[in-house]
C-alpha positions in Angstrom: 0.6 -4.4 16.7 0.1 -1.5 18.3 -3.5 0.0 19.4 -4.4 1.2 15.9 -3.7 -1.7 14.3 0.0 -0.9 12.7 2.2 -4.0 12.4 5.3 -3.4 14.6 7.0 -6.8 13.9 6.0 -10.3 11.8 7.4 -13.4 13.3 9.4 -15.3 11.3 9.1 -12.4 8.2 12.7 -13.1 7.5 12.3 -16.8 7.0 9.0 -16.4 4.7 11.0 -14.0 3.1 13.8 -16.1 2.0 12.2 -18.7 1.1 10.1 -16.7 -1.5 13.5 -15.4 -2.5 15.1 -19.0 -2.7 12.0 -20.0 -5.0 12.8 -17.0 -7.2 16.4 -19.0 -8.9 13.7 -21.0 -10.3 12.9 -17.9 -12.8 14.2 -18.8 -16.4 14.2 -15.2 -17.8 17.5 -14.0 -18.5 19.2 -10.7 -18.9 17.5 -7.4 -17.6 14.3 -8.8 -17.2 15.1 -11.7 -14.8 17.6 -8.7 -12.9 13.8 -6.2 -12.8 11.6 -9.3 -11.7 14.1 -10.4 -9.0 14.3 -7.1 -7.3 10.6 -6.2 -7.6 9.9 -9.9 -5.5 12.7 -8.9 -3.2 11.1 -5.5 -2.1 7.7 -7.2 -2.3 9.1 -9.4 0.5 10.7 -7.3 2.6 10.0 -6.6 6.2 8.4 -2.7 5.3 6.4 -4.1 2.6 5.3 -7.5 4.9 4.2 -4.8 7.6 2.5 -2.8 4.7 0.3 -6.1 3.3 -0.6 -6.5 7.0 -1.6 -3.1 7.8 -3.9 -2.9 4.7 -6.4 -4.5 6.5 -5.6 -4.2 10.6 -3.8 -0.4 10.4 -7.3 1.8 10.3 -8.2 2.3 13.9 -8.0 5.3 15.9 -6.0 4.4 19.0 -8.2 6.1 21.1 -12.3 6.3 22.5 -14.0 7.2 19.7 -18.1 8.0 19.3 -19.8 8.1 16.1 -19.1 11.7 14.0 -15.6 11.4 15.1 -12.5 11.6 12.9 -8.9 10.9 12.9 -6.1 10.5 10.8 -2.8 7.7 9.8 -0.4 8.9 7.6 2.0 6.3 6.1 4.5 5.4 3.7 4.0 2.9 1.4 6.4 1.0 -1.0 3.8 0.2 -4.1 5.9 -1.8 -7.1 8.8 0.5 -6.2 7.4 3.8 -5.9 7.2 5.6 -2.5 4.0 6.9 -1.7 3.3 9.4 1.2 -0.9 8.5 2.2 -2.4 10.6 4.2 -5.9 8.8 5.4 -8.3 10.5 6.8 -11.4 8.4 8.8 -14.1 9.5 9.8 -16.7 7.2 12.2 -20.3 7.0 10.8 -22.0 4.9 13.2 -22.1 1.7 15.2 -24.4 -0.8 13.9 -24.5 -4.2 16.3 -20.7 -5.2 16.5 -19.6 -3.2 13.8 -18.1 0.2 13.0 -19.3 1.8 9.7 -16.3 4.3 8.8 -15.7 6.2 5.8 -12.5 7.0 4.8 -10.8 9.3 2.7 -7.0 8.7 1.5 -4.3 11.1 -0.3 -2.0 9.9 -2.3 1.3 11.3 -3.5 5.1 10.6 -4.7 7.1 11.2 -0.9 8.9 14.2 -1.3 11.7 11.5 -0.4 10.9 9.2 -3.3 14.0 7.6 -4.7 13.8 6.9 -8.7 13.0 3.1 -9.8 16.1 1.4 -11.1 15.0 -1.0 -13.6 16.4 -3.1 -16.7 19.3 0.4 -17.0 16.6 2.5 -17.0 15.9 5.3 -14.7 12.0 5.8 -13.5 10.8 8.8 -12.1 7.4 9.6 -10.6 7.6 13.1 -8.8 4.4 14.1 -9.5 2.3 11.0 -9.2 -1.0 11.9 -6.9 -4.3 10.8 -6.3 -7.3 9.8 -4.1 -9.0 6.7 -2.4 -12.7 6.9 -1.0 -13.4 4.1 0.8 -16.4 2.7 3.0 -15.2 -0.5 5.9 -16.9 -1.9 8.0 -14.6 -2.8 11.5 -15.5 -5.5 14.1 -15.4 -3.8 17.2 -14.9 -6.9 19.1 -11.8 -7.8 16.8 -10.8 -4.9 15.4 -10.4 -6.4 12.4 -11.9 -5.1 8.7 -14.8 -7.0 7.3 -15.4 -5.1 4.6 -13.9 -2.6 2.6 -15.0 -1.0 -0.3 -12.5 1.3 -2.4 -12.3 3.4 -5.3 -9.3 5.1 -6.1 -7.9 7.1 -9.2 -4.0 7.9 -9.4 -2.3 9.9 -12.1 0.9 11.6 -13.2 3.7 11.5 -15.6 6.8 8.8 -15.6 10.1 10.2 -16.2 12.1 7.1 -18.2 15.7 7.5 -19.3 18.3 5.1 -20.6 21.6 5.4 -22.3 20.0 7.5 -25.5 16.3 7.8 -24.7 14.4 10.1 -22.7 11.0 10.4 -22.5 7.7 11.2 -20.3 4.9 8.5 -20.2 1.2 9.8 -18.5 -0.1 7.4 -16.3 -3.6 7.0 -15.3 -4.9 4.3 -12.6 -8.5 3.8 -11.7 -8.8 1.3 -9.2 -12.0 -0.2 -7.7 -11.7 -2.9 -4.5 -14.0 -5.2 -2.6 -13.0 -7.0 0.4 -15.2 -9.1 2.5 -14.8 -11.5 5.2 -15.9 -15.0 4.6 -17.1 -16.8 7.6 
């Protein structure tokens, strides 16, 4: 990873991906559901998605010397369930408390400009107007750069456009989430 905590390479990622995909051969679903499920699993263990999963825990650092009161931004693309999202993260170093940096973060989330529709079971799903906001309080161990606590709340909403032969509809989507991550010692 680089100095900001962004994963550059995951050793043995292909081996992990191959093992997971091989295990999907035991899925007993058939037809459209099996195809959709296997595609989701392949996306989940892709090299970029594995880097994104690791980055959720490591990619928050400013890649420069900062003091209490300083801010920095990190922009990234995330594939979530086949949806390509642009996330603009703004971080603020509130204070250093012993060996821990206390940070507040705000993330603006929207469908990527180059987002391709999801193909699932013969249907095409678009999500162009998807957008949201996430707010977090984060504690990072300054000795290791690892997140030791992250409390976050998010709200994402928009409309999915679903079309298949003979069918076209709009489905409102509203996701409200809360996550709490804490390191266990």
